[in-house]
Every structure is written in structure tokens, then in C-alpha cells.
DOMIKOL-459139 format. One line per 3 residues: number of its first residue (from 1); for each residue x, y, z of C-alpha. Coordinates in steps of 0.02 Angstrom, whole numbers, plus 50000, padded with zeros to 5 digits. Last residue first. Layout:
NUM) X:Y:Z; ...
//
This chain:
176) 54519:53181:55619; 54358:53136:55535; 54350:53151:55348
173) 54237:53262:55245; 54237:53395:55381; 54073:53478:55432
170) 54024:53655:55385; 53910:53754:55498; 53735:53781:55431
167) 53681:53894:55288; 53757:53787:55151; 53610:53817:55034
164) 53571:53630:55017; 53561:53603:55207; 53487:53429:55235
161) 53640:53349:55155; 53759:53447:55271; 53869:53569:55176
158) 54041:53510:55119; 54212:53521:55198; 54392:53498:55146
155) 54515:53476:55290; 54624:53629:55323; 54794:53648:55242
152) 54720:53757:55107; 54706:53744:54920; 54586:53873:54847
149) 54486:53787:54713; 54536:53816:54531; 54387:53854:54421
146) 54419:53808:54239; 54304:53899:54119; 54267:53839:53943
143) 54234:53972:53811; 54109:54112:53770; 54077:54138:53956
140) 53901:54182:54015; 53853:54050:54143; 54034:54008:54192
137) 54070:54193:54223; 53921:54210:54339; 53975:54056:54436
134) 54155:54120:54443; 54097:54285:54520; 54013:54190:54661
131) 53853:54258:54731; 53850:54398:54858; 53692:54353:54953
128) 53697:54164:54938; 53886:54153:54950; 53888:54261:55107
125) 53740:54164:55180; 53826:53997:55171; 53996:53991:55091
122) 54130:54106:55025; 54294:54016:54999; 54361:54110:54850
119) 54371:54019:54685; 54517:54049:54571; 54506:54079:54384
116) 54560:53999:54223; 54468:54057:54067; 54497:53954:53910
113) 54501:53980:53721; 54511:54168:53739; 54456:54263:53584
110) 54538:54424:53648; 54378:54528:53645; 54265:54382:53693
107) 54368:54343:53848; 54371:54529:53887; 54181:54540:53882
104) 54164:54387:53995; 54290:54456:54121; 54211:54629:54116
101) 54036:54565:54152; 54099:54454:54294; 54194:54596:54379
98) 54069:54737:54362; 54169:54884:54298; 54347:54944:54271
95) 54479:54873:54157; 54658:54816:54164; 54754:54708:54042
92) 54913:54607:54047; 55013:54503:53925; 55105:54340:53946
89) 55207:54230:53828; 55263:54087:53940; 55449:54049:53958
86) 55440:54015:54145; 55519:54186:54174; 55374:54257:54073
83) 55252:54185:54201; 55344:54270:54345; 55349:54432:54244
80) 55161:54428:54220; 55134:54411:54408; 55250:54559:54439
77) 55164:54662:54304; 54995:54637:54386; 55067:54682:54556
74) 55142:54842:54487; 54980:54885:54397; 54885:54859:54560
71) 55003:54981:54646; 54966:55112:54511; 54780:55082:54533
68) 54800:55104:54721; 54891:55270:54693; 54751:55325:54578
65) 54620:55287:54710; 54724:55359:54855; 54736:55527:54764
62) 54905:55578:54692; 54827:55646:54535; 54644:55681:54564
59) 54502:55565:54609; 54403:55672:54639; 54314:55810:54546
56) 54347:55995:54567; 54205:56113:54610; 54291:56224:54740
53) 54275:56117:54842; 54264:55932:54807; 54139:55839:54703
50) 54154:55652:54721; 54167:55543:54567; 54106:55366:54598
47) 54242:55234:54596; 54212:55090:54476; 54270:54921:54542
44) 54436:54868:54469; 54454:54719:54352; 54628:54643:54334
41) 54659:54534:54183; 54809:54423:54151; 54827:54361:53973
38) 54916:54195:53952; 54992:54124:53793; 54965:53947:53732
35) 55088:53808:53692; 54957:53685:53755; 55060:53600:53891
32) 55155:53757:53941; 54995:53860:53940; 54910:53727:54048
29) 55049:53737:54178; 55044:53926:54175; 54854:53924:54194
26) 54870:53814:54349; 54997:53935:54424; 54886:54084:54381
23) 54739:53997:54466; 54844:53971:54623; 54890:54155:54623
20) 54707:54202:54600; 54655:54098:54751; 54797:54174:54854
17) 54728:54347:54812; 54798:54467:54682; 54624:54507:54613
14) 54661:54411:54454; 54569:54359:54297; 54669:54231:54198
11) 54627:54221:54012; 54710:54080:53916; 54752:54116:53734
8) 54798:53988:53599; 54674:53850:53639; 54669:53724:53495
5) 54699:53576:53611; 54551:53631:53718; 54439:53610:53567
2) 54345:53738:53465; 54218:53675:53340
//
């Protein structure tokens, strides 16, 4: 049976948002405590090929898609370097596809003992329609998943009791 103490690889999916940065920080702290390495994973959405005259396919070298992928690689390497400066062994990976499917597949591929990911603050109808990537990962992951909430300076809020889907306005936990 796998235990958290036996975790050797922590997978950190990133989209370079504040939520992902906070998850990477939490993963770094856990890696230091457990003596584990961290693998950063960036999943890009697939871009459909577009036929361009005279029959060539986009994206081509120098296209905005390839330039964005190159920029993403730079950001991924920058996050990895910050972890390495803390003395944490860190590797990076990139893939393309449905985010939650690719995260779960990559966790299996590298035998991750833990996935640490940030949660974005979607609520109400947006959360209902879009779903949360972390919820899908939790349901299918081969290992424990730690979801790090986005820390903001605003007061925390929860849906009203009579609104289980969170469709109404949010109310603060504590009055100000």
C-alpha cells in the first residue's frame, strides 16, 4: 500500500495562473518534507489544423500557435528553475489534449505519489457548465490529489444553504 511518506514524485499541473503558482509553492514545501522530486506538467488544448492556400496546413513555423508554445516552455522552465533553486529536483513535461485526461495519464506514466493542483474560483453557473478540472482529476487519479485553494485578500464565501449549486450571489463567511 502506498503512503504519503513513500511519495517520490509529486505531479504539479500548471497553466501559469496564480492558482497554479500557489500549488507549485505547496508542492515545493511537500517535496522538501518528503524528499520527493516535482514534475511540472503543462497541458495545451489541441489546435485544429486549418488549411491555407495553396493547400498548406497551419500552424507553420513562426505561427502564433507555435510561438505561444515556445513562450509556455519558457514559463515552464522558469517555474522549474525556481524550484531547483530551492534544492528540489524538478523536471518538466508538456502535452496536448483534454486537461484532466492528460493529467491523470501523466500521473500514471510517471508513477506520481501525489498530484498537487490549484483550484480556480469558478462558481455558480460557470462551475456547473464547465466543471472543475480538479474534480475530474480527483475522480480518476491513481494517487491522492491535493487541491490548493486560491488565496486572495477577499473574505472567503460559500453558497447560501438553500442554493446547493451556488447559482445565487455569494455571501461572506464573516461580516465586515
